[in-house]
Structure formats: C-alpha cells, structure tokens
N, C-alpha and C positions, 0 to 999 in steps of 0.2 A: 537386694531390694528390701526396703524397710516399709513398715505399715504404721501409720499414725493412728491415734484414737479416732480421728475423723474417718479414716478409711475403714476401720472396723465397724463403727456405728453405721456408716453408709452401706456396708456389705450386709449387716444384719437387717437394715431397713429393706433392702432389695430382696433379701431372702424371705422376709415376712410378707412383702407384697406378692412375691411369686406364689407362696403357699396360699395366701388369701384368695388370689385370683383362681387358683386351681380348685379351691373348695366351693366356689360359687355355683359350679355345675353339678354338684352332688345332690342326690335325692335326700331331703331332710329325714331325720329319725326322731321318733317320739317314744319315750319310756314312761310308763305309768305303773305305780304300785296299786294293785287291785285287791279286792277281798280274797279272791281265790288264787291269785298268781301275781307275779311280776311280769308285765307284758312290754314288748318292744315292737313297734310298728313302723314300717316304712312303705314306700311304693317301689317295688322291684322293677327296674327297667331292663336289665339284662342279667348281670351276675347276682347270685344270692347275696343278701346283705346281713342276715341275722344268724348268729352262730352260738353254739354252746362252747364255753371255755372249760368249765368244770361243773360239778354237780349243782352248785348254787350260783354259778356265774354265767352271764349272758353278754354278748358283745355285738355291736354294730358300729359302722363308721361311714364317713364320707371322705372322698379324696381320690388319690390315685389308687387304682386297684392293686398294683404291686405293693404299695405301702400298707394298704388295708390288710392284705394277705400276710405280709411280713410281720405286722404287729399281732395278727391272729395266731400265727404259728409260734411266735415268740411267747405269747401269753399262754398257749396250750403247753408248750415245753416247760415253762417255769412252773405252771400250776401242777403238772404231772410230777415234776421233780420234787416240788415242795410236799405234795401229798405222799410220795413214796419215802422220802428221806425223813420227813417229820410226821405229819398226820393230816388227814383230810380237813380237820378243823383249822389247820394253819394256812390253808389256801383261802386267802381273803383278797378282796379287791384292793384293800389298803396296801398289803404287801406286794401284790402284783403290779399295781399302778405306781405306787409311791417308791418302791425300792428296786424295781426291775425295769419297767417300761419308761417311766419318766426320765431317769438318768440317761438311758440310751438315746432317747429322742433329743434331749438337751445336747448331748455330745455331737450328734449328727447335725443339729441346727447350727451350732457354733463352729463347726469345721468347714472352713471356706473352700476346702478342696473336695468336698463331697456335696452332692445334690441334696437340698433339704427335703425332708419328708413332707408330703402333702396329705395330711390326715387330720381329722377331728373325730375322736372315737368316744363311744358311749359304752360303759361297762355297768351292768346291773348286778347287784348282789342280793339274793333272796334271804330274808330273815325268817325267823319262826313266826313273826307277826308282821302286820303292815307297818307298824312303827319302827321295826328294825331293818326294813328294806333300805338299801342305799344305792345311789347312782354316782358314778365317777365319770366326769367329762375330761378327757385327755386331749391336749392340743398338740399340734405339730412341733411346737418349741419345747415340749416337755412339761409345760405348766398344766396343772389340773385343778379341778374343783369338785366338791362333794355336795350332793343334793339328796333330799328325801322326798318321797311322794311322787315326784315327776321330774323329768329332765329331757332336754332336747339338744340336738346338734343340727346346725344348718350352715349355709355358706356365708352368713354375715351376722353381726351382732343384732342388727335391726330385725332380721328374719327370726332370730331366736326370741327376741323380746316380743314380737308379734305372736309367736307360737305360745309362749308362756301366758300371755294375756288371754289367748283363746282357751287355755286350759284352766283359767281362774275359776270358772263356774263349777268345776268338778268337786264333789264332796270328798271327804276323806274316805279311804278304802272303798272306792266305787266297785260295783260289779263289772265284770268284763263287758257285759251287754251295754252298760252305760259308758264305760271308758273308751272303748274302741271307736265308736262313731265320733266322739269328741277328739280322739287322737288323730283320726283321718282328717277331720275338719282342720285341726291345728296344722297338720302336714300341708294341706292345701293353702292355708293362709301363709305359711312360711314360704312356699313356692311362689305364691303371688307376690309377696314382698320382694323376693329376689328378682322377679321379673320387672317390677316397677323401678327397682334400683338400677337395672340395666337399661331402662328406657326413661330417663329423667323427664322427658317432655310429657310423659303420661303419668308422672308421679302424683299420687294422692297423699296430701300432706299428713293426714291422720292414719294412713294405711288401713282404712276401714274397708272391708270387702263384704258385699252383700251375698246372699245365698245364691243368686244367679251367677255371680262371678266364680264362686266356689264350685258350683255344679258344672259350669262350663269348663273350668280347668280340669276337674276330675274326669269329665267325659273325654277330654282330649288326651290326658295322660294315660288313662286306662285302656285306650285303644292299643297301646304297645306294651304297657307295663301292667302290674297288678299289685294289690296290697299284699304285703308279707307280714305275718305276725308270729313272733316267737314267744313262748311262755316258759317261765319257771314256775311250776305248779307247787303250791304250798302243801297240799295234801294229795297224795297219789298212791295207788297200789303198784304203779310201775317202778322198775328199778331206777330209771332216769327221771329227773324232775323236768328236764327240758323237753319241749315239744314244739315243733314247727307246724302250725295249723294247716290242714289241707284247704284247698281253695273253697270247698263247699262250706266249711266252718267260717272261714274269713268272710265269705259272701253274706252269711247269716248275720254276722256281727256288724257289718258296715252297710248293710243294704238300706238303712234309713237315711244315710248320707249319699250313697252312690248306688241306687238300685240297679243301674245298668250293668254293674259287674256281674250280676246274676246271669247275664246272657253269655258270659265267657265260659267255654267248656273247661272242665277240670284239667289242670296241667298246662293250660295255655297262658 
C-alpha cells in the first residue's frame, strides 16, 4: 500500500483536529511573572495540574491526563539527568523544551501508527529578576513559543487571545496580590470564550464578558473545583523555591474576584 502526499497531509489534518478537540475541555492555565515569584494559576477540577520540574522550573498543561503525566515525567527525568551529568545551571527550559520534549512530540505527531499526544503545556523558568523570567508554551505537535511577563494555555486560539487581552492591564512585575485576581479573571474569560465557541447561537461577536458572567461562571466551576496556584519564589529561606499554595492562601489572594471560595473548607 502506498501513500501519496495528499494522504499524508490529510492524516496530519485529522490528527491536528483530534488534538484540538481534546484540548477544548481542559481547564485553562495562566502564568504571570510577579515581583516576588513566578506564579501559575488554574482551576483544579480533579487531578492536580501544577508541578515542580526542577529548582527553577514549573509546569502545567491541558489535554489528556496520560499525556500530561508522560510529559511531566519525561521533563523531570531529563532535568534530573542534566543536573547530575552537567550542572544545575544547565537545566533550562530552553534545553528541556527545545532539545528533549519538542523533538519527541514531533516524532509522535507525525507517526501515523501511533495516537497523537493531546497536550498543550506551559513551562515557567524563574530568573534572578522579573526581566529574566521566561515562559515556554509547548504544543501537541512539538511546536513551541517563548514569552516573558505572562503566558496562557487554553483549548483554542480565540480563548488564549481573550485571556491575553484580560491580562493587558497588569503592570510589569505586579505583586502576587494584584496578579492572582487578574489571573483568575483571565481564566474565567478563557473558559467563557470556549463555551461560546461550543454554542455558536449564543456567540458574542466581541467576546466581551461582564462581571456578572464571570462571577456566575466562577460560582458554578468552584462548586466542584478550586483555584490552584504554584509559585517559584524568587527569594526564600527554604531549600526548594517551588511552593503549591494551601487553600487558605489561595482564598486570600483571589477573594476579590471569587469571595465564595472562602466558604470551601481547606483540602476540599
């Protein structure tokens, strides 16, 4: 049996559509470089979504849980090996994403005898200063982009664009107390955008959502899920820079946007 260029292109198109459809149901992720830390926020519906990869590297993703975990384990393995064989300073997001994870995802995506990965991942790398923080967004097909200041991943380009627009008002190097309410609001706008895309008859052309819509969505989502925030702290006395905030601290940071999360007991 022979394959023509058309067959190959059609197969790639189908694999891309399969991955995009799977991503639509993921809980968006927002990364923001703050004055005191690099922060990643999402709303956790079931499984944990924010992880430490190495001392200055943080990870979150949307997609199939098995693919999210496979990329996480691969990233941890590569980072640990690089740190042991070379030095901790050689463990960077550029080497991790550009030379290890991206080629592996590209190989899987183009292999028509293997199921394509369904994942869109966010890696944050903490610098010594706000200006040196970096975010890497890695796609299911192995393509990746680099951003500074802030980065998001969501189930569609439109949702991500809406989230970036929602974060435009943040000043450079904001405090956590300023950045996290804005990040949760951006998460809600991304989720609302995905919903309007799935129900075209209710589509709002400018995708503008008022505070009432945002509060209603958060109230609905936080009945089952809860905000999850992971930090890479710039200055800390602890051995590890990574910290997953307890519910009590998360509630304090986002209560201006979603005061009702304060009613949820710790650990729920």
